Every structure is written in C-alpha cells, then in structure tokens.
C-alpha positions in Angstrom: 3.9 21.9 -11.9 6.8 20.2 -10.3 4.7 17.6 -8.5 5.0 19.5 -5.2 1.9 21.6 -5.4 -1.6 20.8 -6.4 -4.2 22.6 -8.5 -7.1 22.0 -6.2 -6.2 24.7 -3.6 -5.0 22.0 -1.1 -1.7 22.6 0.7 1.1 20.8 -1.0 1.7 17.3 0.0 4.9 16.6 2.0 7.6 14.5 0.4 9.2 11.7 2.3 12.9 11.2 1.4 14.0 7.6 0.9 17.5 6.2 1.3 18.0 6.6 -2.5 17.1 10.3 -2.1 13.9 9.7 -4.2 10.9 11.5 -2.7 7.7 9.7 -1.9 4.5 11.9 -1.8 3.0 11.4 1.6 -0.6 11.1 0.3 -1.1 8.4 -2.4 -4.1 6.9 -4.2 -4.8 3.3 -3.2 -6.1 0.9 -5.8 -6.9 -2.2 -3.8 -10.4 -3.4 -4.6 -11.0 -0.7 -7.2 -13.2 -2.4 -9.8 -11.7 -2.8 -13.3 -14.5 -1.0 -15.0 -14.0 2.3 -13.1 -10.3 2.0 -12.4 -8.9 3.9 -15.4 -11.3 6.8 -14.8 -10.5 6.8 -11.1 -6.8 7.0 -11.9 -7.3 9.9 -14.3 -9.5 11.7 -11.7 -6.9 11.2 -9.0 -4.0 12.5 -11.2 -6.2 15.4 -12.3 -7.0 16.2 -8.6 -3.3 16.4 -7.9 -2.3 12.9 -6.7 1.2 11.9 -7.8 1.5 8.6 -5.9 -0.3 5.5 -7.0 -0.3 2.3 -4.9 -0.8 -0.8 -7.1 -0.2 -4.5 -6.9 -0.3 -7.6 -9.1 -2.8 -9.1 -6.7 -5.3 -6.2 -7.1 -6.1 -7.5 -10.6 -6.4 -4.1 -12.1 -2.9 -3.0 -13.1 -3.8 -3.0 -16.9 -6.6 -0.6 -16.1 -4.3 1.5 -13.9 -1.9 1.6 -16.9 -4.6 2.8 -19.2 -5.4 5.6 -16.7 -1.7 6.6 -16.5 -1.4 6.5 -20.2 -4.5 8.7 -20.7 -3.3 11.2 -18.1 0.1 11.5 -19.7 -1.4 11.7 -23.2 -3.8 14.5 -22.0 -0.8 16.4 -20.6 -2.0 16.2 -17.0 1.4 14.8 -15.8 4.7 13.5 -17.0 5.9 10.0 -16.1 8.8 11.3 -14.0 6.3 13.3 -11.8 4.4 10.2 -10.9 5.3 7.7 -8.1 4.1 4.3 -9.0 4.3 1.4 -6.5 3.7 -2.3 -7.4 4.0 -5.5 -5.4 5.5 -9.0 -5.9 2.8 -11.7 -5.3 3.4 -14.7 -3.1 3.6 -17.1 -6.0 6.6 -15.4 -7.5 9.1 -15.5 -4.5 11.6 -17.9 -6.1 14.7 -16.2 -7.6 13.8 -17.2 -11.1 10.3 -15.7 -11.0 10.8 -12.3 -9.4 12.0 -10.4 -12.5 9.3 -11.9 -14.8 6.6 -10.9 -12.2 8.0 -7.4 -12.1 8.1 -7.2 -15.9 4.5 -8.5 -16.1 3.4 -5.6 -13.8 5.4 -3.1 -15.8 3.8 -4.4 -19.1 0.3 -4.1 -17.6 1.1 -0.6 -16.2 2.7 0.4 -19.6 5.8 1.6 -17.7 9.6 1.0 -18.1 10.1 1.1 -14.3 8.3 1.3 -11.1 9.4 3.8 -8.4 8.9 1.1 -5.7 8.5 -2.7 -5.8 7.4 -4.3 -2.6 7.3 -7.9 -1.4 3.5 -8.1 -0.7 3.6 -10.8 2.0 6.4 -12.6 3.9 5.5 -16.0 2.7 6.0 -17.9 -0.6 3.2 -20.0 -2.2 3.5 -22.5 -5.0 4.2 -21.0 -8.4 1.3 -20.5 -10.9 2.3 -19.7 -14.5 0.8 -16.5 -16.0 -1.0 -18.5 -18.6 -2.7 -20.7 -16.0 -4.1 -17.8 -14.0 -3.3 -14.1 -13.5 -3.4 -12.8 -10.9 -3.2 -16.2 -9.2 -4.5 -15.1 -5.8 -4.0 -17.5 -2.8 -5.3 -20.9 -3.7 -2.9 -23.0 -5.8 -5.6 -24.8 -7.9 -9.2 -23.6 -7.4 -10.4 -26.6 -9.5 -8.7 -29.3 -7.4 -10.9 -31.7 -5.5 -9.7 -29.9 -2.3 -8.5 -26.4 -3.3 -5.7 -25.3 -0.9 -3.2 -22.6 -0.3 0.2 -24.3 -0.8 3.3 -22.8 0.9 6.7 -23.5 -0.5 10.1 -23.2 1.3 11.6 -20.1 -0.3 13.7 -18.1 2.2 13.2 -14.3 2.1 16.9 -13.8 1.5 16.5 -15.5 -1.9 13.6 -13.3 -2.8 15.4 -10.2 -1.6 18.5 -10.9 -3.7 16.3 -11.1 -6.8 14.5 -7.9 -5.7 17.9 -6.1 -5.5 18.7 -7.3 -9.0 15.6 -5.3 -10.2 17.2 -2.1 -9.0 20.5 -3.0 -10.8 18.5 -3.5 -14.0 16.5 -0.2 -13.7 13.2 -2.0 -13.4 12.5 -0.8 -9.9 14.0 2.4 -8.5 13.4 1.3 -4.9 12.5 -1.9 -3.1 10.8 -2.7 0.2 8.5 -4.9 2.2 4.9 -5.2 3.3 3.3 -6.8 6.3 6.3 -7.6 8.4 7.6 -6.5 11.8 10.9 -5.3 13.4 12.5 -8.7 13.6 12.1 -9.5 9.9 13.5 -6.1 9.0 16.4 -6.4 11.5 17.3 -9.8 10.0 17.1 -8.5 6.5 19.4 -5.6 7.3 22.2 -8.1 8.2 22.4 -9.3 4.6 20.8 -6.8 2.4 23.0 -5.0 -0.1 20.1 -2.7 -0.6 18.1 -2.4 2.6 14.3 -2.0 2.4 13.5 1.6 1.5 9.8 1.4 2.5 7.7 -0.7 4.8 4.0 -0.8 4.0 1.7 -2.0 6.8 -1.8 -1.6 8.1 -1.8 1.6 10.1 -4.7 3.5 11.5 -5.9 4.9 14.9 -7.0 1.4 16.0 -3.6 -0.1 15.0 -1.0 2.6 15.7 2.2 0.4 16.1 4.4 3.1 17.7 7.4 0.7 18.3 7.4 -0.3 14.6 7.3 3.3 13.5 10.1 4.2 15.9 12.2 1.3 14.7 11.7 2.3 11.0 12.5 5.9 11.8 15.8 5.0 13.5 16.7 2.8 10.6 15.8 5.2 7.8 12.9 3.1 6.5 9.9 5.2 5.3 6.5 3.8 6.4 3.4 3.7 4.3 0.1 3.0 6.1 -2.6 1.1 4.3 -6.3 1.2 5.4 -5.7 4.6 7.0 -9.4 5.1 7.5 -9.7 2.0 9.6 -12.4 -0.5 8.7 -14.4 0.7 5.6 -12.5 -1.5 3.1 -13.3 -4.6 5.2 -17.1 -4.3 5.6 -17.9 -6.0 2.3 -15.4 -8.7 3.1 -17.0 -9.5 6.4 -13.7 -8.7 8.1 -15.0 -5.7 10.1 -18.3 -4.4 11.4 -19.7 -0.9 10.9 -19.2 -0.1 14.6 -15.5 -0.5 14.1 -15.2 2.3 11.6 -12.8 5.0 12.8 -14.8 7.5 10.6 -17.7 7.1 13.1 -15.5 7.4 16.2 -16.8 10.2 18.5 -13.3 11.4 19.4 -12.4 11.7 15.7 -15.7 13.4 14.9 -15.1 15.9 17.7 -11.6 16.7 16.4 -12.9 17.0 12.9 -15.6 19.5 14.0 -13.0 21.5 16.0 -10.8 21.9 12.8 -13.7 22.3 10.3 -12.6 19.1 8.5 -14.1 15.7 7.8 -13.3 12.6 10.0 -11.4 11.1 6.9 -9.3 14.2 6.7 -8.4 14.0 10.4 -7.4 10.3 10.1 -5.2 11.0 7.1 -3.6 14.2 8.6 -2.8 12.1 11.7 -0.9 9.6 9.5 1.0 12.3 7.6 1.9 14.1 10.9 3.4 10.9 12.2 5.8 11.1 9.2 4.1 8.3 7.3 2.6 8.1 3.8 -1.1 7.3 3.6 -2.9 5.6 0.7 -6.7 6.2 0.9 -8.9 4.7 -1.8 -12.0 6.1 -3.3 -13.9 6.1 -6.6 -16.0 9.2 -5.7 -14.4 12.3 -7.2 -15.4 14.6 -4.3 -13.8 12.2 -1.8 -10.7 11.7 -4.0 -10.1 15.5 -3.8 -11.1 15.7 -0.1 -8.6 12.9 0.8 -5.7 14.8 -0.8 -6.4 18.1 1.1 -5.1 17.0 4.5 -2.0 19.0 4.9 -3.6 22.5 5.3 -4.2 22.0 9.1 -2.3 20.7 12.1 -3.6 18.4 14.8 -2.4 19.8 18.2 -0.9 18.0 21.2 -4.3 17.5 22.8 -5.7 16.0 19.6 -2.7 13.7 19.3 -3.0 12.5 22.9 -6.7 11.8 22.4 -6.0 9.8 19.3 -3.2 7.9 20.9 -5.7 6.7 23.5 -7.8 5.0 20.7 -5.2 2.4 19.9 -6.4 -1.2 20.3 -3.9 -3.2 18.3 -6.8 -4.1 16.1 -5.8 -5.5 12.7 -8.5 -5.9 10.0 -6.1 -7.4 7.4 -4.6 -10.4 9.2 -3.8 -13.6 7.3 -3.9 -15.5 10.6 -7.7 -14.9 10.3 -8.5 -14.6 6.6 -6.4 -17.5 5.3 -8.4 -19.8 7.5 -11.3 -19.2 5.2 -9.4 -20.1 2.0 -10.4 -23.5 0.6 -12.4 -26.1 2.6 -9.5 -26.8 5.0 -8.3 -23.3 5.4 -4.7 -22.4 6.3 -3.5 -20.8 9.5 -1.0 -18.1 8.4 0.0 -15.9 11.4 2.6 -13.1 10.8 2.2 -11.2 14.1 2.7 -12.8 17.4 
C-alpha cells in the first residue's frame, strides 16, 4: 500500500502536513518504556497492524531493538523504509554544538537507518556531557557512582543546539526537526532566529492536560503538535507519578462517550486527539490493543462529546521535571519548565 490505508479494516489514518510538505501519520506507535526483550516484536506487530509512525528516543534505551524490528519488517516485505515515519530525540547531555551530530548518528546507527524523518530536542535544558563509552543512554544523573550522584546542568543556550539541529537537515540526517516539552514563549523566541523553524512540537497532551492556547499558537504558526501520554495516566502508575484514580480510561464521561459510539475508552481518547488536529502516540505491547489503538478514525466525536471532554481539563501534568527531577540523586534538582 501507499502508507495511507491499513490492512486491518480500520479507516485510514489522517496525515498531518509539515512545513517541509512531509506528511506525519496522525497515529504513531510510542516506544517509551517498551522493554528491550519485547521491543523488536512489538515494532514488527505494529508495522504489521498498519502503523507507519514510530516514536523513538535515545533516552528510551531501546533504539537498537527498534532498529531490529524495522529491519525485520522491511526484510519480510511488510513495509518500505520510505513508507515509515521514524522520530528520534536528542538527549540533554548532547546539546553542545559539537555533540548534536554524533548523537543523531548514534541513534541512526542503532535504528539501522540513513536518516530520521524527525529529530526532536527532548528537553529544553542541557546537562553535562557523558561520552558514549562511559554510559549510553546516559539518563539524568552525571555520575551515578559519585559520592553524591547529581544531575548537572551546563550553560548551553538553545540557539546553539538549534543551529546544530538545522545542520542535520542540511546533511540529510534528519528530514525535519522540532522541540519537545516547551511552551509558546520558547517557540516564539526560536522563530526569531531559526533558519528552519520547528516543524513539530511534542508535549504531554490528554483530556486532563488539554493546552488549548498552546495548540492554537502552534496552529497559527504552522507547527504540528504530537501529544504524548494520550491515554492520561497509565504509563505513570509504575513510576509512582500517578494514581489509578487519575486514569482517563476509567473516567465516567469517557466511558459514557465510548458506550455511545460502541468504542473503547482508549479509542475515544485517541480519536479526540486526532480530531483536534494532533498526532497521538499510544504505546502497547499487547497485539490486540496495538490494533485497537490504530482504529480510531472510523468514527467522529460530536459537538456534545467535545464539550463534555473540554470540561475534564485540569491542567494536570504527569510528566513534569519540576516534580520528578527532585527525586534524582540524594539532593534532587528542581527543574521547572512550566510556570
């Protein structure tokens, strides 16, 4: 197929057109916290189910296994490279101009690819460089074996990192570049100096954190938005960053809308994201759910549904470094992004 329709009987997934005219499939397969031992199989299952968008990152620690899955899927004739959209992300330790390209090339080598479709700056802060041979992925703490392990920030301005990101496009290593985990003011500032403005913004987006102003700002500036954690809290239970009662999947309003349409709560949450013009990147290692999550474009939430869902917004962030970085190392670090 041409990557626009899917073999599992689901309606085709909409494509979001970027400034480069590349087209980002609105439903992607998220790989955060996908265990290495099941990762390659999950990628093959996802591609086989019809996913054409894979959301990866250095920090997820599984890009080599994702690369194995992609290679298997291509070798088995399930897909061609040019039909796949693969995103990766620059980790905090590699923000200096001299480290950006080698970090991208390391991800490409793990993914067994010549280029990524999108390379994102994972977080808007720079931490002290850790060489690949010392530790990869390096995570947050500079030296876990130090007497007092600590997250160590370094003063690298975003404009330095962004110039190096732009160079990746010139070299054909990344077709598009963008940002994660920033707000309007960071984007507004970047657009004053960027030769290549951010094509995509990836942020935490779900019914409890709807961010209408950010979405409008991005729409008006031609930035496509990808929402991570579209199902709300489930990814955060095991990390102790959310409680079961905060799961949007169990929300009575969402369950009622799901019943009304004959869909699952997960399908309603994903359809809502896609109907807002965003891309969504659910994760699962369960084959039935992998398929179910893709089949979210065959029904439409009506005005009443959208109004009821709008009322659920709480500005609740589960993935907030102001919170989680305080638990890193014995001293912790306070790293707020959002005021």
